[in-house]
C-alpha positions as CSV (number, residue, x, y, z in Angstrom):
1,M,73.8,108.4,91.5
2,T,73.9,104.8,90.0
3,S,76.1,102.1,91.2
4,S,76.4,100.6,87.5
5,P,79.6,99.5,86.0
6,D,79.8,102.7,83.3
7,S,79.7,105.4,86.2
8,W,82.1,103.6,88.6
9,A,84.7,104.0,85.5
10,Q,83.4,107.6,85.1
11,F,83.4,108.4,88.2
12,R,87.3,107.1,88.9
13,H,88.1,108.3,85.6
14,L,87.0,112.0,86.8
15,R,89.1,111.2,90.6
16,D,92.2,110.6,87.9
17,E,91.9,114.1,86.5
18,L,91.3,115.5,90.0
19,K,94.4,114.1,91.0
20,G,96.4,115.7,87.9
21,D,95.0,118.8,88.8
22,W,95.9,118.5,92.9
23,A,99.4,118.2,91.4
24,T,99.3,121.1,89.4
25,L,98.2,123.1,92.2
26,W,100.8,122.2,94.2
27,K,103.3,122.5,92.1
28,T,102.6,125.7,90.5
29,K,101.8,127.0,93.8
30,L,104.0,130.7,95.0
31,E,105.5,130.3,98.2
32,D,105.0,133.6,100.6
33,R,108.0,133.0,103.0
34,V,107.3,136.6,104.3
35,T,103.8,135.0,106.3
36,A,104.6,131.7,105.8
37,E,101.7,130.9,102.9
38,G,101.4,128.9,99.7
39,I,99.2,130.5,97.1
40,S,97.9,129.4,94.3
41,S,99.0,131.0,91.3
42,Q,95.9,129.5,88.9
43,E,92.2,129.3,88.9
44,F,91.4,125.8,88.8
45,M,87.9,125.6,88.6
46,R,86.9,121.4,89.4
47,L,88.8,121.9,92.9
48,F,86.9,125.1,93.8
49,V,90.5,126.8,93.8
50,N,90.7,130.3,93.2
51,S,93.9,132.4,91.8
52,G,95.3,134.0,94.9
53,E,93.7,131.4,97.5
54,I,95.8,130.3,100.7
55,L,96.5,126.9,100.0
56,F,98.0,126.5,103.5
57,A,99.3,128.6,106.2
58,S,101.6,128.3,109.4
59,R,99.3,129.0,112.1
60,D,95.4,128.2,112.7
61,F,94.5,127.2,109.3
62,K,92.4,124.2,108.0
63,P,94.2,123.5,104.4
64,I,91.9,122.2,101.4
65,S,91.9,118.5,101.2
66,F,91.8,116.3,98.1
67,R,89.0,114.1,100.2
68,E,86.8,117.1,100.1
69,I,86.9,117.9,96.9
70,I,86.1,114.5,95.8
71,E,83.1,114.6,98.4
72,R,81.9,117.7,97.1
73,H,82.0,116.6,93.5
74,L,80.8,112.7,94.1
75,G,78.9,112.7,97.3
76,S,80.3,111.1,100.7
77,D,79.0,108.1,100.0
78,V,80.6,107.4,96.4
79,A,83.2,109.2,97.1
80,G,83.4,106.6,99.8
81,K,83.6,103.5,97.7
82,V,85.9,105.0,95.2
83,D,88.3,106.5,96.9
84,P,88.7,105.2,100.7
85,D,89.6,106.8,103.3
86,P,93.1,105.4,104.5
87,S,91.8,105.5,108.6
88,I,88.8,103.7,107.8
89,G,91.1,101.6,105.1
90,G,91.9,100.4,101.8
91,W,93.7,97.1,100.4
92,G,96.4,97.2,102.2
93,K,94.4,96.9,105.8
94,F,92.4,94.2,104.0
95,I,95.4,92.1,102.8
96,R,96.9,92.4,106.7
97,E,93.6,91.3,107.9
98,N,92.5,88.9,105.7
99,L,95.3,86.6,104.0
100,P,97.1,84.8,105.9
101,V,100.9,85.2,106.3
102,S,103.0,82.4,104.7
103,K,105.9,80.8,107.0
104,K,107.9,82.1,104.2
105,A,107.9,85.8,105.0
106,S,108.2,85.4,108.7
107,K,111.6,85.5,110.0
108,R,113.8,82.6,110.7
109,E,114.7,81.7,114.4
110,R,118.8,82.0,114.8
111,P,119.9,78.8,116.0
112,A,120.5,78.3,119.0
113,I,124.2,78.7,120.5
114,K,126.4,76.5,122.9
115,F,129.5,78.0,124.5
116,D,132.2,76.1,125.7
117,T,132.0,76.0,129.5
118,S,135.3,74.3,129.6
119,Q,137.5,76.6,130.4
120,Q,137.1,79.4,132.8
121,Q,135.4,82.8,132.4
122,R,137.4,85.7,132.2
123,K,135.9,89.3,133.0
124,H,132.9,87.4,133.8
125,G,131.9,86.4,130.4
126,C,131.6,90.1,129.5
127,G,134.6,90.3,126.8
128,W,134.1,90.2,123.6
129,L,137.2,88.2,123.1
130,N,136.3,85.9,125.7
131,K,132.8,85.4,123.7
132,A,134.2,84.9,120.3
133,K,136.5,82.0,121.3
134,T,134.3,80.4,123.4
135,L,131.6,80.5,120.2
136,K,134.9,79.0,117.8
137,K,135.5,76.5,120.2
138,A,131.5,75.7,120.7
139,S,131.1,75.2,117.4
140,C,134.7,73.4,116.6
141,S,134.1,70.5,119.1
142,E,130.3,70.3,117.6
143,Y,132.4,68.8,114.4
144,G,134.9,66.7,116.2
145,Y,138.1,69.3,115.1
C-alpha cells in the first residue's frame, strides 16, 4: 500500500465508513438475556460479522474489536498510522509529553493564613468556632481593624 496523501484520505474515509457500520452493529444487536449474550441482527460484510453471530458473552469469550477489523482491511502497519492504538499513544499522549504546561493552567496556591495566637486556645484549637474566631481576628488585625 502506498503512503501518498490521496491514499491516506482513502484510508481515513474507509475508517469512517467502518466506524459507522460499527455503530449500527452495536445499536441493532439483539440481547439474549437468558444466555447473557449479544447477537448480531444483520449481516455486516465489511466488519466480517454474519447474522446471528455472537458479539459478546459473559464467559470465556473474546469479543470482536474494531482495531482487528481495521488491521484486516488495511494491514497492521497502515492501521497503526491511520488509527493509533490508545495504549501506544495518540494526540492526547503527544500533547501531554511534548507541549509545556502554561503557568495559567496550573493551580493557584492558597495564601498562607496567620492565626491569632493572642488568646488561649479552647479545645486545643480543634473546634470549628475557635478556628473561625482566630481566622477572623488574624485577618482583621492585618488591616488594622
